[in-house]
DRENDONU-873079 format. One record per residue (C-alpha): residue number from 1; x, y, z. Coordinates in steps of 0.001 Angstrom, whole numbers, plus 524288, in hexadecimal, padded with zeros to 5 digits. Layout:
// DRENDONU-873079
+-----+-------+-------+-------+
: seq :    c1 :    c2 :    c3 :
+-----+-------+-------+-------+
: NUM :     X :     Y :     Z :
...
+-----+-------+-------+-------+
***
This chain:
// DRENDONU-873079
+-----+-------+-------+-------+
: seq :    c1 :    c2 :    c3 :
+-----+-------+-------+-------+
:   1 : E49A3 : 879E7 : 80D5D :
:   2 : E4EF9 : 86EBB : 80556 :
:   3 : E4BD3 : 860A2 : 80817 :
:   4 : E51EF : 85403 : 803A3 :
:   5 : E4A74 : 84E45 : 7F837 :
:   6 : E4726 : 83FE8 : 7F8AB :
:   7 : E431D : 837AE : 7ED08 :
:   8 : E3B93 : 82B18 : 7EBD9 :
:   9 : E35EB : 823B4 : 7E061 :
:  10 : E27D6 : 81F80 : 7E05C :
:  11 : E20FA : 815AE : 7D7AC :
:  12 : E1C5F : 814A0 : 7CD51 :
:  13 : E2772 : 818CB : 7C46B :
:  14 : E3096 : 81BF4 : 7CFC0 :
:  15 : E2D4D : 82A7E : 7CF96 :
:  16 : E3709 : 8328B : 7D758 :
:  17 : E30E7 : 83A94 : 7E242 :
:  18 : E3878 : 8455D : 7E91B :
:  19 : E34E3 : 84907 : 7F707 :
:  20 : E3921 : 84FA4 : 80388 :
:  21 : E3878 : 8479A : 80FF7 :
:  22 : E3C14 : 84F0B : 81C4A :
:  23 : E39F3 : 84D72 : 82AD7 :
:  24 : E39D1 : 841A6 : 833F9 :
:  25 : E3657 : 8353F : 82CC1 :
:  26 : E2E39 : 83057 : 8383A :
:  27 : E265D : 83CE1 : 83951 :
:  28 : E18BB : 83F1E : 8339B :
:  29 : E1A45 : 840A2 : 824E8 :
:  30 : E14A2 : 84BA4 : 81CB2 :
:  31 : E14B6 : 84AD7 : 80DE3 :
:  32 : E13BB : 85780 : 80625 :
:  33 : E0EB4 : 8574D : 7F816 :
:  34 : E119A : 86332 : 7EFC7 :
:  35 : E0876 : 86A81 : 7E6C1 :
:  36 : E08F6 : 86C4F : 7D808 :
:  37 : E1249 : 86FE4 : 7D1DC :
:  38 : E1BD2 : 8702B : 7DD48 :
:  39 : E2470 : 86653 : 7E45F :
:  40 : E27F0 : 861D0 : 7F208 :
:  41 : E300C : 86DF3 : 7F509 :
:  42 : E2393 : 875AB : 7F766 :
:  43 : E22A7 : 86EE6 : 804AE :
:  44 : E2FF7 : 8728C : 80A5A :
:  45 : E2A79 : 87C2B : 81459 :
:  46 : E2129 : 871E6 : 8197A :
:  47 : E2C05 : 867D5 : 81A1B :
:  48 : E34BF : 87118 : 821A1 :
:  49 : E29D9 : 8738C : 82B6C :
:  50 : E261B : 86562 : 82D9A :
:  51 : E3265 : 85D41 : 82BD6 :
:  52 : E362B : 85D55 : 83A3D :
:  53 : E2A34 : 855D3 : 83EB8 :
:  54 : E2537 : 84F7B : 8324A :
:  55 : E2A44 : 84782 : 8271B :
:  56 : E277A : 850B3 : 81BC4 :
:  57 : E2735 : 84BB7 : 80DDA :
:  58 : E2554 : 853F0 : 801A1 :
:  59 : E2666 : 84DA2 : 7F44A :
:  60 : E2610 : 8516A : 7E5FB :
:  61 : E1A9D : 84B48 : 7DEE9 :
:  62 : E1E50 : 8444F : 7D265 :
:  63 : E2352 : 84DB3 : 7C81B :
:  64 : E261B : 858EA : 7D17B :
:  65 : E3238 : 85D61 : 7D8AE :
:  66 : E3BEB : 85243 : 7D804 :
:  67 : E3220 : 8473B : 7D644 :
:  68 : E3136 : 8413A : 7C8C6 :
:  69 : E2583 : 83C6E : 7C121 :
:  70 : E2446 : 832CB : 7B60F :
:  71 : E1588 : 8320F : 7B512 :
:  72 : E0E33 : 8362C : 7A8ED :
:  73 : E02A4 : 83ACC : 7B0EE :
:  74 : E00A7 : 83E29 : 7BF0E :
:  75 : DF592 : 8405A : 7C8AB :
:  76 : DF2CF : 8447F : 7D692 :
:  77 : DEFE5 : 83648 : 7D9F8 :
:  78 : DFD33 : 83260 : 7D47D :
:  79 : E03BB : 83CB4 : 7DCF7 :
:  80 : DFC5A : 8373A : 7E8B0 :
:  81 : E010C : 8297E : 7E57A :
:  82 : E0EE6 : 82EBF : 7E49F :
:  83 : E0D73 : 8343A : 7F25E :
:  84 : E0A01 : 826E4 : 7F7DC :
:  85 : E1557 : 820AE : 7F083 :
:  86 : E1E79 : 82ADD : 7F63F :
:  87 : E198B : 827DE : 803F1 :
:  88 : E1B1F : 81951 : 8018D :
:  89 : E28D2 : 81AEF : 7FC22 :
:  90 : E2D91 : 822D0 : 807DB :
:  91 : E2607 : 8199C : 810EC :
:  92 : E1CE8 : 823DB : 81659 :
:  93 : E1017 : 81DB3 : 81A8C :
:  94 : E08A9 : 82A01 : 81E51 :
:  95 : E0A48 : 838AF : 81D69 :
:  96 : E03CE : 845C9 : 81EC0 :
:  97 : E012A : 84AEC : 81116 :
:  98 : E0215 : 85931 : 80CE7 :
:  99 : DFF3A : 85D69 : 7FEF9 :
: 100 : DFDD0 : 86AAA : 7F88F :
: 101 : DF5C0 : 86D08 : 7EC3F :
: 102 : DF8D7 : 86163 : 7E362 :
: 103 : DFF30 : 85B43 : 7EF4F :
: 104 : DF1E8 : 85C31 : 7F5DD :
: 105 : DEB84 : 85539 : 7EA62 :
: 106 : DF593 : 84A68 : 7EBCD :
: 107 : DF382 : 849D3 : 7FA87 :
: 108 : DE4C2 : 84896 : 7F910 :
: 109 : DE64F : 83DD0 : 7EF0C :
: 110 : DF00E : 8369D : 7F7A0 :
: 111 : DE839 : 83734 : 8042D :
: 112 : DDBD7 : 832CF : 7FD49 :
: 113 : DE2B0 : 826E7 : 7F799 :
: 114 : DEBF5 : 823C9 : 802E1 :
: 115 : DE587 : 82959 : 80F2F :
: 116 : DED1D : 82095 : 81857 :
: 117 : DFA2B : 82690 : 81466 :
: 118 : DF7C0 : 83424 : 819E1 :
: 119 : DF61B : 8398E : 827A1 :
: 120 : DF203 : 84769 : 82422 :
: 121 : DEFDD : 84FE6 : 8182D :
: 122 : DF381 : 85E03 : 8153A :
: 123 : DED58 : 863EF : 80912 :
: 124 : DF2E4 : 870F9 : 80495 :
: 125 : DED7D : 879C3 : 7F9E3 :
: 126 : DE6BA : 86E8D : 7F311 :
: 127 : DD947 : 8698D : 7EF77 :
: 128 : DD17B : 85CFD : 7EEEE :
: 129 : DCA7C : 86127 : 7E28F :
: 130 : DCD97 : 85CF6 : 7D4BA :
: 131 : DD0B2 : 8671F : 7CA79 :
: 132 : DC51E : 86E2A : 7C4A7 :
: 133 : DC3E2 : 86DF9 : 7B5CA :
: 134 : DC8E4 : 87BF7 : 7B5B2 :
: 135 : DD4E5 : 8786C : 7BDB3 :
: 136 : DD7A1 : 86CA5 : 7B517 :
: 137 : DD6FB : 87562 : 7A925 :
: 138 : DE0AF : 87ECE : 7AF66 :
: 139 : DEA0B : 87399 : 7B21B :
: 140 : DE960 : 86F73 : 7A3E0 :
: 141 : DEC7C : 87D5C : 79FBD :
: 142 : DF7F8 : 87D4B : 7A915 :
: 143 : DFCFF : 870BE : 7A30A :
: 144 : DFC13 : 876C9 : 79591 :
: 145 : E0322 : 882EF : 79A5B :
: 146 : E0E31 : 87AF9 : 7A064 :
: 147 : E1016 : 87375 : 793C5 :
: 148 : E1026 : 8800A : 78BDB :
: 149 : E1733 : 889B0 : 794AF :
: 150 : E1F7C : 8812F : 79D94 :
: 151 : E2158 : 87FE7 : 7AC2A :
: 152 : E27B8 : 88CFE : 7AF1C :
: 153 : E1B75 : 89474 : 7AB80 :
: 154 : E1330 : 88A8E : 7B2CB :
: 155 : E1B7C : 88C0A : 7BF15 :
: 156 : E1944 : 89AAF : 7BF23 :
: 157 : E0AAD : 89933 : 7BD50 :
: 158 : E086D : 88EA4 : 7C77D :
: 159 : E1093 : 8955E : 7D1F4 :
: 160 : E08C8 : 8A1E4 : 7D072 :
: 161 : DFC08 : 89A8D : 7D250 :
: 162 : DFFB4 : 8927D : 7DE29 :
: 163 : E055E : 89C49 : 7E7C3 :
: 164 : DFF0B : 8A7B1 : 7EEC1 :
: 165 : E04A2 : 8B4E6 : 7EA62 :
: 166 : E0C38 : 8B76E : 7F6E7 :
: 167 : E1375 : 8AA84 : 7F588 :
: 168 : E1B7A : 8B057 : 7EA89 :
: 169 : E21A6 : 8B8F8 : 7F4E3 :
: 170 : E21EF : 8B033 : 800D4 :
: 171 : E2727 : 8A3DE : 7FA33 :
: 172 : E2CA5 : 8A9B1 : 7EDC2 :
: 173 : E38CF : 8A11A : 7ED95 :
: 174 : E3150 : 8946C : 7EF83 :
: 175 : E27CC : 897F3 : 7E4AE :
: 176 : E32F1 : 89AF6 : 7DB54 :
: 177 : E38D1 : 88D88 : 7DDED :
: 178 : E2BCE : 886D0 : 7DBFE :
: 179 : E298E : 88DED : 7CF34 :
: 180 : E36A6 : 8893C : 7CA26 :
: 181 : E33AC : 87B4C : 7CE5B :
: 182 : E267C : 87B68 : 7C787 :
: 183 : E2CAD : 88070 : 7BB07 :
: 184 : E3594 : 87482 : 7BB54 :
: 185 : E2ABA : 86A5F : 7BC20 :
: 186 : E2904 : 862BA : 7AF70 :
: 187 : E1D3D : 866D6 : 7A785 :
: 188 : E1887 : 858C9 : 7A70C :
: 189 : E1848 : 857EB : 7B5E2 :
: 190 : E1079 : 8646C : 7B770 :
: 191 : E06CB : 86070 : 7ACF2 :
: 192 : E04DF : 852B4 : 7B279 :
: 193 : E0246 : 85853 : 7BFE3 :
: 194 : DF898 : 86257 : 7BABE :
: 195 : DF140 : 85733 : 7B424 :
: 196 : DF179 : 84FD2 : 7C11B :
: 197 : DEC13 : 85B80 : 7C874 :
: 198 : DE15E : 85D69 : 7BE6D :
: 199 : DDDB1 : 84F14 : 7BEDB :
: 200 : DDDB3 : 84D0C : 7CD8A :
: 201 : DD164 : 84832 : 7D44F :
: 202 : DCA7C : 84F76 : 7DF18 :
: 203 : DCCD4 : 84A64 : 7ECD8 :
: 204 : DC263 : 8524D : 7F3F4 :
: 205 : DB9B6 : 8465C : 7F5B4 :
: 206 : DC4A6 : 83FB5 : 7FD39 :
: 207 : DC70E : 84A77 : 80714 :
: 208 : DBCDD : 845DE : 810DF :
: 209 : DC3D7 : 838CB : 81172 :
: 210 : DD0CC : 83E6C : 8161E :
: 211 : DD2CB : 839C5 : 82411 :
: 212 : DDFD7 : 84009 : 8276D :
: 213 : DE1E1 : 84DFB : 82C85 :
: 214 : DE1C1 : 857ED : 82173 :
: 215 : DE745 : 865B8 : 820A8 :
: 216 : DE343 : 86E3F : 81523 :
: 217 : DEB1C : 87A9B : 81269 :
: 218 : DE94E : 884AF : 807B8 :
: 219 : DEEFF : 891E6 : 8046C :
: 220 : DE54E : 89D04 : 805B5 :
: 221 : DE95F : 8A1C8 : 7F82A :
: 222 : DE97D : 8949B : 7F16F :
: 223 : DE2FB : 8965E : 7E427 :
: 224 : DE564 : 88884 : 7DF45 :
: 225 : DDEE0 : 880D5 : 7EA3D :
: 226 : DD851 : 88BB7 : 7F1FD :
: 227 : DD39A : 88C02 : 7FFF3 :
: 228 : DC632 : 88742 : 7FBAB :
: 229 : DCC3A : 87A65 : 7F707 :
: 230 : DD2E1 : 87881 : 80423 :
: 231 : DC64A : 87B64 : 80B86 :
: 232 : DBF04 : 87188 : 80334 :
: 233 : DC89B : 866D1 : 806EA :
: 234 : DC852 : 86B1B : 8151C :
: 235 : DB991 : 86977 : 81556 :
: 236 : DBAB3 : 85BD2 : 80F97 :
: 237 : DC55C : 856A9 : 818A3 :
: 238 : DBFE7 : 854DF : 82630 :
: 239 : DC8AF : 85AB3 : 830B2 :
: 240 : DD225 : 860EE : 82722 :
: 241 : DD972 : 86D6E : 82A5A :
: 242 : DD8E6 : 878D8 : 820CA :
: 243 : DE318 : 883B8 : 820AD :
: 244 : DE32C : 88F5E : 8176E :
: 245 : DF0DB : 894F8 : 81653 :
: 246 : DF1CF : 8A399 : 81453 :
: 247 : DFBF8 : 8A9A1 : 80B38 :
: 248 : DFC5F : 89D6A : 802D3 :
: 249 : DF7C8 : 898EA : 7F586 :
: 250 : DF820 : 88B2D : 7EFF3 :
: 251 : E05A5 : 88790 : 7F534 :
: 252 : E026E : 88A9F : 80352 :
: 253 : E0D1D : 88246 : 80973 :
: 254 : E173D : 88B5F : 8035D :
: 255 : E0FF0 : 89846 : 8035C :
: 256 : E0C89 : 897EF : 811D4 :
: 257 : E155D : 88D1E : 816A8 :
: 258 : E157C : 891F2 : 824B8 :
: 259 : E06D9 : 890CD : 826B8 :
: 260 : E0626 : 884A1 : 81E44 :
: 261 : E103A : 87DFE : 826F3 :
: 262 : E09A8 : 882D1 : 83357 :
: 263 : DFC9A : 87D39 : 82F35 :
: 264 : E02C6 : 87078 : 82ACE :
: 265 : E09CD : 86EEF : 837C7 :
: 266 : DFD4D : 87221 : 83F16 :
: 267 : DF5CD : 867CD : 8377C :
: 268 : E0043 : 85D89 : 839C5 :
: 269 : DFFB8 : 86027 : 84862 :
: 270 : DF0ED : 85DFE : 84915 :
: 271 : DED35 : 851F0 : 850D3 :
: 272 : DE6E7 : 84A66 : 84577 :
: 273 : DF3CB : 84B12 : 83E0A :
: 274 : DFCF2 : 84A5C : 8499E :
: 275 : DF621 : 83E92 : 84F95 :
: 276 : DFA03 : 8365E : 843DA :
: 277 : E0826 : 837D1 : 8482E :
: 278 : E064C : 8363F : 856C8 :
: 279 : E0F43 : 82A7C : 856DD :
: 280 : E1A70 : 8320E : 850A0 :
: 281 : E24DD : 83703 : 859E3 :
: 282 : E25B0 : 84445 : 8537D :
: 283 : E20BD : 851ED : 85640 :
: 284 : E179B : 855DF : 84B3C :
: 285 : E12A4 : 8628B : 85114 :
+-----+-------+-------+-------+
***
């Protein structure tokens, strides 16, 4: 499944952003934000499933995939600002937002700062909590290791930690491609992002203020942001839907894409989400 890549430039500094944009332009829009250290291609199975009835957009955050980056430092809040600039540039007023892992951090930052821009929120294998001191220390060690040993060794290590064991059989080809892509990411980009992850602020205190429909999904074997993290957010967001996906680790949208897509479609067909598009002449069941 190959899609036409689009590029835009956002201010400041006219940073080039690469993105997929498929489906009817007048249909409800869904924006997918990838996790670290991946790129927009991780969402192709969701795009294939939804592109008939939705406008599906998946983009590379700055520094990843085919998006460039000229900043000396970065942050989750900066990534969230980029998202709004992307929406403004392509003249998209509102969208459903779906983020996995780091993409979830970006989504939570964006919806807390720009609540009027989003009609629903899907949080996948992510957390509202800031890094613990122990996790921050591990990220600093990872940065040191990348600088010393390079990205090839890092790619091997991170892939082994993120996927459930059975994924190395069921999606072996996809994992091999992702490993190669990670090995090609500049060291500076990886290190800047690790600093951003370590320095991000908690968003748990903002969860009760989210007024749009929320779906929370997590792989049953996710060791990075485990089921307990998803349940915590579920308890804080009134009316949210929680789904635990079996046979999946931290990258649940790839590891169990069939059930992930089924649950996403089910959520999108719920009346609180569907009613927002009642005036659209399109079947979104």
